[in-house]
PLY file of the C-alpha trace (Angstrom):
ply
format ascii 1.0
element vertex 205
property float x
property float y
property float z
element edge 204
property int vertex1
property int vertex2
end_header
15.97 38.32 -4.28
19.26 37.37 -3.21
21.70 37.06 -6.01
22.27 33.63 -4.70
22.66 30.66 -7.44
22.13 28.41 -4.06
20.58 27.69 -1.11
22.80 24.59 1.00
22.11 23.57 4.25
25.17 21.62 5.87
25.09 19.35 8.57
27.73 18.73 10.96
27.34 15.56 13.08
30.00 13.22 14.93
30.73 10.98 12.95
34.39 11.39 12.16
35.52 13.13 9.58
34.89 17.17 9.59
37.36 18.13 7.40
35.10 16.43 5.21
31.47 18.89 6.09
34.07 22.56 7.24
36.29 21.83 3.20
32.71 21.63 1.69
31.75 24.97 3.57
34.56 26.61 1.79
33.63 25.03 -1.43
29.32 26.29 -1.37
30.61 29.90 -0.21
33.67 29.66 -2.94
31.25 28.93 -5.05
28.07 31.75 -4.87
25.80 29.47 -2.52
24.86 30.60 0.54
25.01 28.11 3.28
22.74 27.14 6.32
25.43 25.59 8.81
23.46 23.35 11.69
26.35 21.83 14.39
25.18 18.69 16.55
26.83 18.72 20.40
29.30 15.38 19.42
30.29 17.08 16.01
32.12 19.19 18.47
33.91 17.36 20.41
34.90 15.45 17.06
36.77 18.80 15.79
38.85 18.97 18.92
39.63 15.37 18.60
40.60 15.25 15.60
41.27 18.69 14.23
42.06 20.05 17.86
39.71 23.02 16.12
37.36 24.13 18.95
34.32 25.36 17.22
32.35 27.86 18.85
28.97 26.47 21.27
26.37 29.40 20.19
25.30 29.41 16.63
26.08 33.11 15.92
29.64 32.78 17.45
30.06 30.52 15.00
28.26 31.87 11.86
30.79 34.92 12.54
33.79 32.24 13.36
33.08 30.36 10.10
32.08 33.98 7.76
35.42 35.15 8.81
37.48 32.01 8.15
36.00 31.16 4.78
35.27 35.00 3.04
31.64 35.14 3.19
29.71 37.38 1.93
27.14 39.87 4.75
24.57 37.30 5.13
26.34 34.27 2.55
26.03 32.19 5.57
23.81 31.78 8.72
24.63 28.88 11.18
21.54 28.24 13.14
21.41 26.01 17.02
19.97 22.77 17.49
16.73 23.41 18.61
16.30 26.19 16.45
12.74 25.69 16.09
12.18 28.79 13.66
14.87 28.68 11.32
14.52 28.35 7.84
14.95 24.85 7.40
12.44 23.32 9.89
9.77 24.73 7.36
9.13 22.82 3.88
8.21 26.50 3.59
10.92 27.01 2.94
13.61 24.78 2.28
17.13 24.88 1.35
18.04 23.54 -2.98
19.77 20.83 -1.14
20.99 19.35 2.07
24.33 17.50 2.86
25.13 15.99 6.42
28.65 15.61 6.14
30.05 13.76 8.05
26.45 11.93 8.78
26.86 9.51 12.44
25.44 6.16 12.54
23.17 8.27 15.69
22.14 10.46 12.63
21.16 8.06 9.67
19.30 5.87 11.63
17.27 9.46 13.16
15.96 10.25 9.98
15.42 6.89 8.89
13.16 6.65 10.64
10.99 10.48 10.75
12.32 11.08 14.68
13.25 15.15 14.18
13.92 15.60 17.29
16.32 18.37 17.31
16.50 21.36 13.74
19.38 18.29 12.28
17.31 15.13 11.93
13.80 17.97 11.24
15.75 19.98 8.26
16.86 15.93 6.40
13.43 15.30 7.25
11.41 18.73 5.02
14.36 18.09 2.41
12.03 14.30 1.87
8.89 15.23 2.02
9.76 18.63 0.01
11.54 16.35 -2.70
14.87 17.75 -2.00
18.35 16.81 -2.81
19.21 15.08 0.79
22.94 13.65 0.54
24.35 11.67 2.95
27.45 10.72 4.05
28.49 8.23 6.09
31.92 7.98 8.13
31.59 4.28 9.56
33.51 0.49 9.43
32.82 -1.48 8.77
28.68 -1.11 7.86
26.48 -3.83 10.18
23.29 -4.87 8.36
21.23 -1.71 11.05
23.04 0.27 9.00
23.10 -1.15 5.64
19.54 -1.41 6.11
18.65 2.03 7.20
20.53 3.79 4.51
19.12 0.62 1.98
15.39 2.63 2.93
16.92 6.04 2.52
18.01 5.40 -0.43
14.97 3.80 -2.17
12.93 7.63 -1.03
15.37 8.74 -3.05
18.45 10.33 -0.23
21.98 10.09 -2.14
24.74 7.71 -0.27
28.11 8.78 -0.35
30.13 7.08 1.65
33.80 9.64 1.87
35.76 6.73 -0.27
38.49 8.67 -1.88
39.35 7.41 -4.78
43.35 7.49 -5.81
43.13 7.44 -9.52
43.46 10.48 -8.96
46.99 10.23 -8.11
46.11 12.93 -4.27
49.71 13.80 -3.18
48.54 14.84 0.77
45.38 14.50 3.22
43.57 17.57 1.58
43.81 15.98 -2.10
42.16 12.95 -0.89
39.14 16.12 1.27
39.29 17.72 -1.97
37.67 14.06 -3.72
34.66 13.72 -1.99
33.98 17.51 -1.82
34.31 17.46 -5.48
31.67 14.31 -6.28
28.85 15.74 -3.54
29.61 19.45 -5.72
28.68 16.74 -8.39
25.03 16.18 -7.02
24.36 18.93 -5.65
25.52 20.54 -9.39
28.01 23.52 -7.80
30.08 24.01 -10.29
33.80 23.08 -8.33
37.57 22.97 -10.24
38.76 20.28 -6.84
39.94 17.79 -9.67
40.34 17.20 -13.02
37.40 15.02 -15.18
37.38 11.51 -16.09
39.17 11.30 -18.71
40.14 15.06 -19.66
43.90 15.18 -21.09
46.19 17.17 -18.39
0 1
1 2
2 3
3 4
4 5
5 6
6 7
7 8
8 9
9 10
10 11
11 12
12 13
13 14
14 15
15 16
16 17
17 18
18 19
19 20
20 21
21 22
22 23
23 24
24 25
25 26
26 27
27 28
28 29
29 30
30 31
31 32
32 33
33 34
34 35
35 36
36 37
37 38
38 39
39 40
40 41
41 42
42 43
43 44
44 45
45 46
46 47
47 48
48 49
49 50
50 51
51 52
52 53
53 54
54 55
55 56
56 57
57 58
58 59
59 60
60 61
61 62
62 63
63 64
64 65
65 66
66 67
67 68
68 69
69 70
70 71
71 72
72 73
73 74
74 75
75 76
76 77
77 78
78 79
79 80
80 81
81 82
82 83
83 84
84 85
85 86
86 87
87 88
88 89
89 90
90 91
91 92
92 93
93 94
94 95
95 96
96 97
97 98
98 99
99 100
100 101
101 102
102 103
103 104
104 105
105 106
106 107
107 108
108 109
109 110
110 111
111 112
112 113
113 114
114 115
115 116
116 117
117 118
118 119
119 120
120 121
121 122
122 123
123 124
124 125
125 126
126 127
127 128
128 129
129 130
130 131
131 132
132 133
133 134
134 135
135 136
136 137
137 138
138 139
139 140
140 141
141 142
142 143
143 144
144 145
145 146
146 147
147 148
148 149
149 150
150 151
151 152
152 153
153 154
154 155
155 156
156 157
157 158
158 159
159 160
160 161
161 162
162 163
163 164
164 165
165 166
166 167
167 168
168 169
169 170
170 171
171 172
172 173
173 174
174 175
175 176
176 177
177 178
178 179
179 180
180 181
181 182
182 183
183 184
184 185
185 186
186 187
187 188
188 189
189 190
190 191
191 192
192 193
193 194
194 195
195 196
196 197
197 198
198 199
199 200
200 201
201 202
202 203
203 204
């Protein structure tokens, strides 16, 4: 029996918006959650292009890098390869409490909508849906086509949370980090993880 408050799967895919996913991992670790990380091949390309960041290609190396970067406790963070079918996320017998695909590419969203399960990210999402666990998709695309919207509506009707990274400005953000934290806060609220990233609406300063 572990002492973690929740187990959350975070999948990083090839849409723009890797800072959201990495900040989410940071906050989950800080909140005492166990984190399972999945990373698509395209996510590595995006990380390099928009952050100048070379993510380790091997799951074991990515696990070590993320654990050191975000000061994870021993065993708190685990990364899995794209075809690591014996990973716990691949089976309904050992699902995470919640899964977040952040950022979520339209290709990944479409694959989840049709239940293709061709890689571990898609299979983990399929497990989340069938086991009625919280699944949050953070689709970073604009404009949305009718195909994108139809896929999102199909998933929303199944109980999937569609959470586009659209930061509000009522908090008077002073930096890109503030805008990233706004979205991460909304994700954490959805999965019931306490945070202090933003003041609550109506709270006095």
